[in-house]
C-alpha positions in Angstrom: -39.7 21.7 48.4 -36.8 22.2 48.6 -35.7 24.3 51.3 -34.6 28.0 50.4 -31.1 29.2 51.6 -30.4 32.3 52.2 -26.8 34.0 52.8 -27.5 37.2 54.6 -24.3 39.4 53.9 -26.0 42.5 55.3 -22.9 44.3 55.9 -20.4 41.8 56.8 -18.5 43.4 53.9 -17.0 46.2 55.8 -18.1 49.2 53.3 -15.4 47.4 50.3 -17.2 46.5 47.4 -14.4 43.9 46.5 -14.7 42.3 49.7 -18.7 42.1 49.1 -18.0 40.4 45.1 -15.4 38.2 47.2 -17.9 36.8 49.2 -20.8 36.9 46.2 -18.6 34.6 44.1 -17.8 32.8 47.1 -21.4 32.2 48.3 -22.7 31.1 45.2 -20.4 29.3 43.5 -18.8 26.9 47.2 -21.4 27.0 49.5 -24.4 26.6 46.7 -26.9 28.9 48.4 -29.7 29.6 46.3 -29.8 33.8 47.7 -27.4 36.5 48.8 -28.9 39.1 50.5 -27.3 42.6 51.6 -29.4 45.6 53.4 -30.0 49.2 53.2 -30.2 51.9 55.6 -31.0 55.2 55.7 -29.1 56.5 58.7 -30.5 59.6 58.9 -33.8 58.3 58.7 -33.0 55.8 61.0 -31.7 57.1 64.3 -32.5 60.5 66.2 -29.9 63.2 66.5 -28.4 61.9 69.5 -28.1 58.5 68.4 -26.3 59.4 65.0 -23.9 61.3 67.5 -23.1 59.2 70.5 -20.2 56.6 70.0 -20.4 52.9 69.0 -21.9 50.9 72.6 -18.8 48.7 71.1 -15.4 51.1 70.2 -13.5 48.0 68.9 -16.8 47.0 66.0 -16.9 50.9 65.3 -15.6 52.3 61.9 -16.1 55.9 62.7 -15.6 58.2 65.8 -19.8 58.1 66.1 -22.6 55.7 65.3 -23.9 57.7 62.6 -20.1 57.6 60.8 -19.9 53.9 61.9 -23.1 53.0 60.2 -22.7 55.3 56.7 -19.3 53.9 56.2 -20.7 50.4 56.3 -23.4 51.8 54.0 -23.4 50.7 50.6 -25.4 53.8 47.9 -28.1 52.4 45.3 -25.5 52.6 42.4 -23.7 49.7 44.6 -26.5 47.9 45.0 -26.9 47.7 41.4 -24.0 46.3 40.9 -24.0 43.7 43.2 -27.4 43.1 41.8 -25.3 42.7 38.4 -22.4 40.5 40.4 -25.4 38.1 41.6 -26.9 37.6 38.4 -23.5 36.7 37.2 -23.2 34.0 39.5 -26.5 32.7 38.8 -27.7 33.6 42.7 -31.0 35.8 43.5 -29.9 39.0 45.2 -32.0 40.4 48.2 -31.4 43.0 50.3 -33.3 44.0 54.0 -34.8 47.6 54.0 -34.9 49.7 57.8 -36.6 52.2 56.5 -38.5 53.5 53.4 -36.1 55.2 52.0 -34.8 52.4 51.5 -37.9 50.1 50.3 -38.3 52.8 48.2 -34.8 52.5 46.8 -34.2 48.9 46.5 -37.7 48.1 45.0 -36.4 49.6 41.9 -33.9 47.6 41.7 -36.6 44.6 41.2 -35.4 41.6 43.5 -37.9 39.0 43.7 -37.8 39.3 47.1 -37.0 42.0 49.9 -36.8 40.9 53.9 -38.1 43.4 56.7 -36.0 43.1 59.9 -37.3 42.0 63.1 -36.5 45.7 64.1 -38.6 46.8 62.0 -41.2 44.8 61.4 -43.7 47.5 63.1 -43.3 50.2 60.8 -46.4 51.0 59.7 -45.6 53.8 56.5 -42.8 50.7 55.8 -45.2 47.7 55.4 -48.1 49.8 53.6 -46.1 51.3 51.6 -44.1 47.4 50.3 -48.0 46.2 50.5 -49.3 48.6 48.0 -45.7 49.5 45.9 -43.8 46.0 45.7 -45.0 43.0 44.2 -42.7 40.7 45.2 -42.5 38.5 48.2 -41.9 39.9 51.3 -39.7 38.3 53.7 -40.2 39.7 58.0 -38.4 38.0 61.3 -40.2 37.7 64.3 -37.4 38.7 66.3 -38.7 40.8 69.3 -42.0 40.5 68.6 -44.8 39.6 70.7 -47.7 37.2 69.9 -50.4 39.9 69.7 -48.1 42.0 67.1 -47.6 39.0 64.6 -50.9 39.0 64.3 -51.5 41.8 63.5 -48.8 42.1 61.1 -50.4 39.0 59.4 -53.4 40.8 59.1 -52.4 43.5 57.4 -50.9 41.5 54.6 -54.2 39.1 54.7 -56.8 42.2 54.5 -54.7 43.5 51.7 -54.9 40.5 49.9 -50.9 39.9 50.0 -50.7 37.6 52.5 -49.9 34.9 50.1 -46.8 36.6 48.7 -45.7 36.8 52.7 -42.6 34.2 54.5 -42.4 35.0 58.5 -39.4 33.7 60.0 -38.8 32.2 63.4 -36.3 34.2 65.3 -34.2 35.4 68.4 -33.0 38.5 68.0 -29.1 38.0 69.9 -25.5 38.0 68.0 -24.8 35.1 68.9 -27.1 33.2 70.4 -27.2 30.7 72.9 -28.4 27.1 72.2 -31.3 27.5 75.2 -32.3 30.7 73.6 -33.2 29.6 69.7 -36.6 28.0 70.9 -37.1 26.2 67.8 -40.7 25.0 68.5 -42.0 29.2 67.5 -41.0 27.1 64.3 -43.9 24.6 65.0 -46.5 27.9 67.1 -46.2 30.4 63.9 -46.5 26.7 61.2 -49.8 26.5 63.5 -50.9 29.5 63.9 -50.4 31.6 60.3 -49.2 28.1 58.2 -52.5 28.2 55.6 -52.0 32.0 55.7 -48.6 32.9 54.3 -46.5 31.9 51.5 -44.3 30.1 53.7 -42.1 29.6 57.4 -38.7 30.6 57.9 -35.9 30.3 60.4 -33.3 33.2 60.9 -30.6 31.6 63.2 -28.3 33.9 64.6 -26.2 30.8 66.6 -23.6 28.5 66.5 -22.4 25.5 64.0 -25.7 24.0 61.5 -27.1 20.6 64.0 -30.3 23.5 64.7 -31.3 24.2 61.4 -31.6 20.6 60.4 -33.7 20.7 63.4 -35.8 23.7 62.0 -36.4 21.8 59.5 -37.8 18.8 60.6 -40.1 21.1 62.0 -41.3 22.8 58.6 -38.8 25.6 58.0 -38.8 25.6 54.2 -37.1 29.2 53.9 -33.8 29.4 56.1 -31.5 32.8 56.9 -28.0 33.0 58.1 -25.1 35.5 58.7 -22.1 34.7 56.4 -18.5 36.4 56.6 -15.0 35.1 55.0 -13.7 35.0 58.4 -15.9 35.8 61.8 -12.6 37.1 63.4 -13.2 39.9 60.7 -14.3 43.6 63.2 -17.8 44.1 63.2 -20.9 42.7 65.6 -21.9 40.3 63.3 -18.9 38.2 62.4 -19.0 36.0 65.2 -22.9 34.9 64.5 -22.2 34.3 61.2 -20.8 31.1 59.0 -17.6 31.6 57.6 -17.4 29.7 53.5 -16.8 25.9 54.7 -19.7 26.1 57.4 -22.5 27.9 54.8 -21.6 25.5 52.4 -22.5 22.0 54.9 -25.8 23.7 55.4 -26.7 23.9 52.1 -25.8 20.4 51.4 -27.4 19.1 54.8 -30.4 21.3 54.3 -30.7 19.8 51.1 -29.7 15.9 51.5 -31.8 16.2 55.1 -35.2 17.7 53.1 -34.8 14.5 50.2 -34.6 12.5 53.3 -37.4 13.2 55.3 -40.1 11.3 53.7 -42.5 8.3 54.4 -41.8 5.2 52.3 -43.4 5.2 49.0 -44.6 1.8 49.3 -43.9 -1.2 52.3 -41.1 -2.5 50.6 -39.2 0.3 48.6 -36.6 -1.3 45.8 -33.6 -0.2 47.0 -35.1 -2.8 50.0 -36.1 -5.7 47.7 -33.2 -7.2 46.6 -31.7 -7.1 50.2 -34.4 -8.7 51.5 -34.3 -11.3 48.6 -31.0 -11.9 49.9 -30.9 -11.6 53.7 -34.6 -12.1 54.7 -35.6 -15.2 57.2 -38.6 -16.3 57.3 -39.2 -18.5 60.0 -42.2 -21.0 60.1 -44.6 -20.7 63.3 
């Protein structure tokens, strides 16, 4: 199976549909990703009144005087997501979205994307998971950042009991922006594969690190789905840009994951056809 590469735009569009459109075109045509993912939140459902009215913890990244207004500025409504999906189809790339709450899940499910994503922050929302298991028939991708091993087991068990485990893709993830290399913990991919590999559809890697070297190692360790934040400019205002790949980085990620995936095989025969010519020309036989 070739790796599936997901460019997470999230809210890196900064609330502007024109930027979102440009990001879709670049990610699809230049970077050649498989999926472009946004996010949908119902802020009044997610945030307490105190959290909604509180100032943004990092004012330099704020798009409003309160955290709630900041989040509302970045939020796109359902019709805008419908347009994003149409643009993705136009550029022959798959549309998806993270859903952070039940209302968002119900809205985005009406667009019938092939996959939806549950972010690490929401993977213990039992009502959200139960609704998706029962009502959404596509793939459900779910990150395990900030999650204990016991919680992981309970989540996978919920899908297995409902007969939906083969639609579940679980991601090794460290929740940080950006994550230093010593905290990426790539062997978590191996642990997830050993624990759940026979149960779920696949194992993914959701990275918030710098560069693309760790993704190649993740591929070698068994990950087949790769999710990275995507931006057109890492210096733009916002929390996620610094942990995102710019277009050339995402292009190289897609190229290298495909090429390394092709290389991760055994020889199909002891002397490959490409070697046979060289063997005839170069091999020296030593009589002993």
